[in-house]
N, C-alpha and C positions, 0 to 999 in steps of 0.2 A: 293560692288560697282556695280551699275547697268550699264551693258554694253550698254543697249539701249540708256541711256542718254548720253553716251560718244560718240557713233558712229553715223554717219549720212550718208545720201546718197552722201554728198560732198566728203567723203573719197573714195567712189567707183569711182567717176569721176576723182579724182586726183591720183589714184594709177598708178604705173608704169606698162605699158604693153609692153612686148618685141616687137621689130620691126622685121618683117620678110623681109629679103632681097631676092627678087625674083631672080631666076637663070638668069645670064647675067648682073646683076647690079655690081657685084664685080669680077674683073679679075686681074690677075697679083699680087695678094696679098699673102704675106708670113706670116703665123701665127706661133707663138711658140705653142707647145703642150707638156705638162708635163705628166709624167707617175709615179704614185705611185706604188711601187713594194714590193715584199716579197720573201723570200726563200734564200737559201745559195749562189746563184749566184748574188743576188742583193747587190749593194753597196750604194743604196740610191734612190734619185729622179733623173729621167732622163728627158732630153728635146730633142725634134726634131723640125724641121721646116716643116710646111705643106703648100703646094702650092694649094691655093684655086681654081685656074683656071684648073689645071690638076689633082688634087686629089692625089698628090704624097707626100710621107714622106721621109725625109732624115734619115740617120742612127742616132740613138740616141747617145747623149753625157751625161756624168754624170753631173748633174746640182748642186747637193748637196749631200755630204756624210752624211748619217744618218741611224740609225737602224730602220728597219720595218716601212717605211714611210706610207704605206697603203693609206688611202684616203686623198685627197687633197681638198683645197678650196681656193678661192681668194677673196680679198676685191673688192667692186664695182668699185674702181678706177683702178683696174688692176695693182697695184704697189706692193702688198704684197701677198705672198703665205703662206698658213698654211697647216700643215700636222699632222695627228696622228703619233705617233712614240713610241719608247722605250727609256727611259732615266734612268740613274742610280738612285737607291734608291727611286723609285717612282712606284706606281702600274700601272700607265700608263702615257703617256705624249703627249704633243702637241708642235709643233715647229713653229716659225715665221721666214720668210725669206723676204728680199728685192729682187725684181726682177730686174735684169740687162736688160734694154730694148733692147739692141743691140744683146745680145747673148742668153738671156733666162736663164743665170746662176743665181744661188740663193746665196745671201750673208746672212749668219745666223744673226738673230737679237737676239732671245733668245728662251729658252724652258721653259715649265712649267708643273707641275703635273696636271693630270685631277682629282685627288682625288678619283678615282674609277678605278677598273680593266677593261681592255679590251676596250679601246676607239676604235670605229669602224667607226664613221662618224662625220663630223664636218661641220659647215657653218658659214659664216660671216653675221651679220644682215645688212639690207640695209643701215643703218646709219653709218656703220663701227664702231659702238660702242662696239660690243660684239662678242665673239667667242662662238658658241653653240656646245656642244659636247655630243654625245650619247655613253654610255659605255655598251656594250652588256653583258659581263660577270659580270660586277659590278652592273647590274640592276639599273642604275642611269643615269641622265643627269646632265650637268654642264654648268654654265655661267661664262665665263672669260672675264672681261673687257679688252679693247684694248686701248693702249696709242696712242697719235697722230702720233708717228713714226711707229706704227704697232706692237709694243712690246706687249706680252701677260702679263697681270697683274694678281694679286692674285684672286683666285676664289671668286666670289661674292655669289655663291649659288650652292649647290648640291641638287638635288631632287631625292630621291629614288623612284623607281617604284616597285609596289607590285602586286601580282596576279599570276594566272596560267590559263591554258586551257586544252584541251582534249588530245593533243598529249603526249604519255607516256614518251618520251625521250626529246623532244625539248621544251615542254611547262610546265615544272614543276615549273618554276618561270618566273618572268618578264625579258624581253630582249629588251630594246629599241635599235633600229637598224638604225635609221636615225633621223636627226633633222634639221629643217630649218623653216623660217617664211613663212607665206602666202604672196602674192604679195604686200600687204600694209605694211608689217613689223610689224603689231600690234599684231599678234598671232604667236606662234610657234607650229608646228605640229610634233608629234613623233609617228611613227608606232612602236608598241611594238609586236615583234614576239611571245613572250611568253604569252600574254594576249588576243590576237585577238582584240586589240583596237588601234585606232589612238588617242593618248592623245592630248588635245588642251590646250594650255597655253596662257594667255594674258601677254604681255610684259609690265613690268614697267620699261621703258627705263631710267628714272631718277635715279632709285635705282639699276638698272641692276639685276632685279629679274623676275622670271616667276611665274604666279599664275594660278593654274589649274582651268579650267572653264567647262570642259566636255570631251567627247570622242565620236568618231565615232566607231560603232560596226560592226565587220565583222563576217561571218559565222564561227562557231567553227572549229578549226584546220587549219585555213587559214595561219597563220604565216605571217602577213604583214611585209615586209622588207623595201622597199623604196617607196617614194611618188613623184608624179609629178603633178604640177598645169597646167591647161589649160591657155592660154594667156588671156582669158576673166575673169579670177579670180574667176569664179563661180563654176567650176568643178575641181576635182582632182582625182587622180587614184593611187592605191597601187598595187605593185607587191607582190603577196602572195606566199612566198617561199615554203610552205609545200604542198599546194593543187594545185600548178601550175595554178593559176587563177589571174585575175585582177579585182579589185573591183573599180567601179566608184562611186564618192560621189558628192552630191550637197552641196556647201559651202555657208552658209548664214552669211555674215559678220556682219550684224546688230544684230544677236542673238548668234553668235559664235557657230553655230551648223553644224555638218556634217551629212547629210542624205544619206544613201546608195541608189544608183540608181539601180545598178545591179552588178552581179559577173559573169564573163565569163571565159571560158577555154582559156588559152594561148597556149595550145597544145592539139589537138584533142585526144580523148581517144584512137583511133585506132593507133596513132603514139607513144603512151607512151611505153617506154621500161621497162623491169623489173629492169634494172640497175638504180642506184640512179640518180635522176634528181631533181633539185630545181631551183626556180626562183631567179633572182638576180636583176640587175639594171632595172629601168624603166625611159624612156626619152620621153619628148614631142617634136614633130616637131615644129619649130618656127612658122609655119603657123597655128598651132592648128588643122590641118586636120588629123594628124596621130599620133599614139602612138606606142612606141617600147619597148619591154621587153625581157630580157635575160633569157635563159634556160640553166643552167649548167648540164652537163651529156648528155643531148640531143644535146648540143653545137650549138644552133640556136638562132636567134633573131626573136621573134614574131612580126609581123607587123599588126597593127590594124587601121582600119579607124574609125574616130569619126563622128557621126551624128551631124551636126551643129545645129540642132533644139533642141536636148535634151541631147547631150553628150554621147549617147549610143555607144557601140563598136561593130565592126564586124571584126573578124579575117580574114586577107587577105592571109598570108603565114607565114611559119617558114623557115627562110633562114639560112643555115649553115654558121658558121663564118670562116670556113677554118682554124680552130685551136681547142684548147681544153680548156673548162671551162671559158666561158664568164662571169666573175664576174662583169665586167664593160664595158661600151662603152660610146661614146659621139657623139653628132651631132654638126657640125660647125654652125656658126651664119647665113650662107646663106641658110641652109637647104638642101644643095646639097650632103653632104657627111656624112657618119657614119664611125667612127673608132671603131672596135671591138677588145678588148684585150683578148687574150687567156692566162689565168694565168698559165696553165700547159703546154702549147706548147711554151711559151716564145715568143709570136707573137702579133703583132698589124696589122690588115688587114683593107684595105680601101674599102668601098662600096659606090657606087653611089645611090642616092635616086631619084626615079622617081617622078617628081613634081605632076603628075596627079593621080597616083595610090598609091604612097608611097612605092612601092616595091623596094627591094634592089638588086643591081647587083654588084658582086665581080669584082673589077678592076684589079685583079692580082698584086696589089701592097701590099706587106707584108714586115714589118721590124721585126727584132729580138730585143726584150726587155726582160730582165730577170724578170720573175714573175710579169707581169703587172696586177695590180688589180684596177687601177684608171686611167682615161683619163681626162685631164683638158685642154681645149682650152684657149688661150690668150683672154682676154677681149679687145674689141675695144672701 
């Protein structure tokens, strides 16, 4: 199938671009925020309320009891929440919940096997038709159709990843670590930590299938983990777990190609400790002016400015999270606040984002959450 014949410039004009709410536009708003968790103290998924005006979090409450919920995702309508999890007699699982709008509590809908070991990330397609799952240990990705009520249906496809790279311990085999679509919903991107590739798949929405069409290539030993798109839909960035770098790509929708722009250090060499440090989450500011990336071990968030002319990055600062092991963090829809989860300190801390520089300021607001490894804001 010739991609050039299918796609046109009309698609670029019609694609959904996030709206950035400037500081001062939204006040007095209370948002639910959910936390995926792990560890012996965890009982499942937790929920808290976040005050957008003051940047404060309430104490968390148990929203749903489930084993090893890990990463979370939400449908575009904000009515259904999905989680990776452990379920009996399956190599790995995913769970669907209905969101109670008043309390943020989660009512179970169903669970389903991922068909592969070690589900580590999931996302819902923009048309709410599919749940996409990346299985790190199982070296595979999966497509699970969704029913109209949000229930997870039988796997329509499992795609094995193959290959390796130069790291002797972490890259002996493929390890897909993240999966989601580009802003148009026509393609799925999969950073593979084991192969130093971002695999590109074209979606066949009618048959709920993914067809491989290419890959973006990273420097050997990078270990790409997660990916974030710029609001313009033309640039995207990977956090590279092993080399503590961020790689920027130029995305050409018409040809379905990722071209690397540059790779930059997320932590200056002079600040690198001998202790183990690895990259984790990467998030785009709603304005498209700043990029944020987590550094476990160093326990900081790297703040980067984005050149609006070409998408190139400049490291601004590395801000301590006031906790330990920032596997995940999130930015609210106004772009005013960042919530950083300390997986080993059992904390979630609130930071104010400077609208001009992108720098982070600790607000001294921290709550205790058992083993938080995912932060998910309510959709508006």
